[in-house]
C-alpha positions in Angstrom: 0.0 0.0 0.0 1.2 3.5 -0.7 1.8 6.1 2.0 2.0 3.6 4.8 4.7 5.1 7.0 2.3 6.4 9.7 -1.3 7.4 10.6 -4.1 5.9 8.5 -1.6 4.1 6.3 0.1 2.4 9.2 -3.3 1.3 10.6 -4.4 -0.2 7.3 -1.1 -2.0 6.8 -1.4 -3.5 10.3 -5.0 -4.5 9.7 -4.1 -6.5 6.7 -1.0 -8.1 8.3 -3.2 -9.2 11.3 -5.3 -11.1 8.8 -2.2 -13.0 7.7 -1.6 -11.0 4.5 1.8 -10.0 3.3 2.0 -6.2 3.1 4.3 -4.0 1.1 4.9 -0.7 3.0 5.5 2.2 0.6 6.9 5.6 1.8 8.2 8.7 0.1 10.7 10.1 2.5 10.0 9.3 6.2 12.2 6.2 6.5 12.2 6.1 10.3 8.4 6.0 10.6 8.2 3.6 7.6 10.6 1.2 9.3 8.6 1.4 12.5 5.5 0.5 10.6 7.3 -2.3 8.8 8.9 -3.7 11.9 5.7 -3.7 13.8 3.7 -5.8 11.4 2.8 -9.2 12.6 3.7 -12.2 10.4 6.4 -12.3 7.8 7.0 -11.9 4.1 6.4 -8.1 4.2 8.2 -5.6 2.0 9.4 -2.0 2.3 9.7 0.3 -0.7 10.7 3.9 -1.1 9.8 6.2 -3.9 8.2 9.5 -5.0 5.0 8.7 -6.8 5.1 12.1 -8.6 7.7 10.5 -10.9 5.9 8.2 -13.4 9.0 5.9 -13.7 9.3 5.6 -10.0 5.5 4.7 -9.8 6.2 1.9 -12.3 9.2 0.7 -10.3 7.2 0.6 -7.1 4.5 -1.5 -8.7 7.0 -3.9 -10.2 8.9 -4.3 -7.0 5.8 -4.8 -5.0 4.6 -7.5 -7.4 7.9 -9.3 -7.0 8.1 -8.9 -3.2 4.8 -10.6 -2.5 4.5 -12.9 -5.6 1.6 -10.8 -7.0 -0.3 -7.9 -5.5 -3.9 -8.7 -5.0 -5.0 -5.6 -3.2 -3.7 -2.0 -3.8 -4.5 0.7 -1.2 -3.8 4.2 -2.5 -3.1 6.3 0.6 -0.1 8.4 -0.4 -0.9 12.1 -0.6 0.2 15.6 -0.1 -1.9 16.3 2.9 -3.4 19.5 4.4 -1.0 21.3 6.6 0.2 24.9 7.3 3.0 24.3 4.7 0.6 23.3 2.0 -2.1 26.0 2.7 -2.8 28.2 -0.3 -5.9 30.4 0.2 -6.3 32.7 -2.9 -6.1 35.9 -0.9 -2.9 35.0 0.9 -0.4 33.3 -1.4 1.6 34.4 -4.3 0.9 33.2 -7.8 4.1 31.2 -7.8 3.3 29.4 -4.6 -0.2 28.8 -5.8 1.2 27.0 -8.9 3.8 25.1 -7.0 1.4 23.7 -4.4 -1.2 22.8 -7.1 1.4 21.1 -9.2 2.8 19.0 -6.4 -0.6 18.1 -5.0 -2.0 16.9 -8.3 1.2 15.1 -9.3 1.1 13.0 -6.1 -2.6 12.7 -5.1 -4.0 12.2 -8.6 -1.4 11.4 -11.3 0.9 9.4 -9.0 -2.1 7.3 -7.8 -3.4 6.9 -11.4 0.1 5.7 -12.6 0.7 3.2 -9.8 -2.9 1.9 -10.2 -2.4 1.4 -13.9 0.8 -0.5 -13.3 -0.6 -2.7 -10.5 -3.8 -3.4 -12.5 -1.8 -4.5 -15.6 0.0 -7.0 -13.4 -3.3 -8.3 -12.1 -4.6 -8.6 -15.7 -1.5 -10.3 -16.9 -1.8 -12.9 -14.1 -5.5 -13.3 -14.8 -6.1 -12.8 -11.1 -9.0 -10.9 -9.5 -8.0 -7.9 -7.5 -9.0 -5.0 -5.4 -8.1 -1.3 -5.5 -9.2 0.9 -2.6 -8.5 4.7 -2.8 -8.3 6.9 0.3 -10.2 10.0 -0.6 -11.5 12.7 1.6 -14.6 14.4 3.0 -13.0 17.5 1.6 -13.9 16.4 -1.9 -17.5 17.2 -1.0 -17.4 19.6 1.8 -14.7 21.8 0.3 -11.2 22.8 1.4 -11.1 26.6 1.4 -7.4 26.8 2.6 -6.3 23.8 0.5 -8.3 23.8 -2.7 -5.8 21.7 -4.6 -6.2 19.0 -2.0 -10.0 19.0 -2.2 -9.9 19.0 -6.0 -7.4 16.2 -6.2 -9.5 14.0 -3.8 -12.6 14.7 -5.8 -10.7 13.7 -9.0 -9.5 10.6 -7.1 -13.1 9.5 -6.3 -14.0 10.0 -10.0 -11.0 8.0 -11.1 -12.1 5.2 -8.9 -15.5 5.1 -10.4 -14.2 5.1 -14.0 -11.8 2.3 -13.2 -14.5 0.3 -11.4 -16.3 0.1 -14.8 -13.3 -0.5 -17.0 -11.7 -3.1 -14.7 -14.7 -5.1 -13.7 -14.5 -7.4 -16.8 -11.0 -8.4 -15.4 -12.4 -9.2 -12.0 -10.9 -6.1 -10.4 -13.1 -4.1 -8.0 -12.4 -0.5 -7.3 -13.8 1.5 -4.4 -13.0 4.6 -2.4 -13.4 5.8 1.2 -13.8 9.4 2.1 -12.7 10.0 5.7 -13.5 13.1 7.7 -11.1 14.5 10.2 -9.1 11.6 11.7 -7.0 11.5 14.8 -3.4 10.8 13.7 -0.1 11.9 15.2 0.4 14.4 12.4 -2.7 16.4 13.5 -2.6 15.8 17.2 -2.0 19.5 17.9 -5.2 20.5 16.2 -7.2 18.4 18.7 -6.2 20.5 21.6 -8.1 23.5 23.1 -10.8 25.3 21.2 -9.8 23.9 17.8 -10.2 20.4 19.1 -13.6 21.2 20.6 -14.7 22.6 17.2 -13.5 19.6 15.3 -15.2 17.2 17.7 -18.3 19.3 17.5 -18.6 18.7 13.7 -20.0 15.3 14.4 -23.1 14.5 16.4 -21.1 11.7 18.0 -18.9 14.4 19.6 -15.6 13.0 18.5 -13.4 12.6 15.4 -12.6 9.4 13.6 -9.7 7.0 14.2 -7.2 5.4 11.8 -8.5 2.0 12.9 -12.0 2.8 11.8 -10.7 3.7 8.3 -8.6 0.5 8.3 -11.7 -1.6 9.1 -13.6 -0.1 6.2 -10.7 -0.6 3.8 -10.3 -4.2 5.0 -14.0 -4.9 4.2 -13.9 -3.2 0.8 -10.8 -5.3 -0.1 -12.6 -8.5 0.7 -14.3 -10.9 -1.7 -17.6 -10.1 0.0 -17.4 -6.5 -1.1 -17.1 -7.1 -4.9 -20.6 -5.7 -5.5 -19.6 -2.5 -3.8 -17.2 -1.7 -6.7 -17.6 1.9 -7.7 -18.8 3.0 -4.3 -17.5 5.9 -2.3 -17.9 5.2 1.4 -18.3 8.3 3.7 -16.4 7.8 7.0 -17.1 11.1 8.8 -19.5 10.4 11.7 -22.4 12.2 10.0 -20.3 15.4 10.1 -21.1 16.1 6.5 -24.0 14.6 4.6 -24.3 14.6 0.9 -27.0 13.7 -1.6 
């Protein structure tokens, strides 16, 4: 799975490993956290791969190496992304045109094009083996609710949802089901500071449950969507936001 060094990615990797699956942990730059994820996986036969998905050749290498490491990838989870943070904020009224272009380019290259490329390469391996498979994309509530300070992120996640639905149709004849999940705010180490004080109260208040989501809840949903029982869910986008945002 891509982007598995920590947070939601780590929880998903562990959920599959606990089922006895062999997991390939991908990371872009945070080797220390990636090795912690890798070393903490139960079972054996797992793999660790580094690479920047924004580079099409690297995306292909990652897919090829993963295929070799586990003797055939049956499930691809696309979690790698340029996430929302103060460093990636780009509200129109506050950033330069140069920064606007830079952040948009990087976000789209990773969140959309990188995901599209690695999915293409993994799916081609599945097709060549004649094996059924699963692709699960980690989208975002922001694709529907909007991301005023991070419009590139919201747009890239909306495009990711659409990509998943298009591929669900085109890959179904090959026995490959494609789904997406759209988490709301999720409590990970990266955003722990935002859950303190008034900002934390406001975030928890978005949901009538009075809390935010957990990485384990996202992992449980992904694990189901990757199962054989979820084949008929292909094309679905599953909201995981505790009723904090409802859409038609």
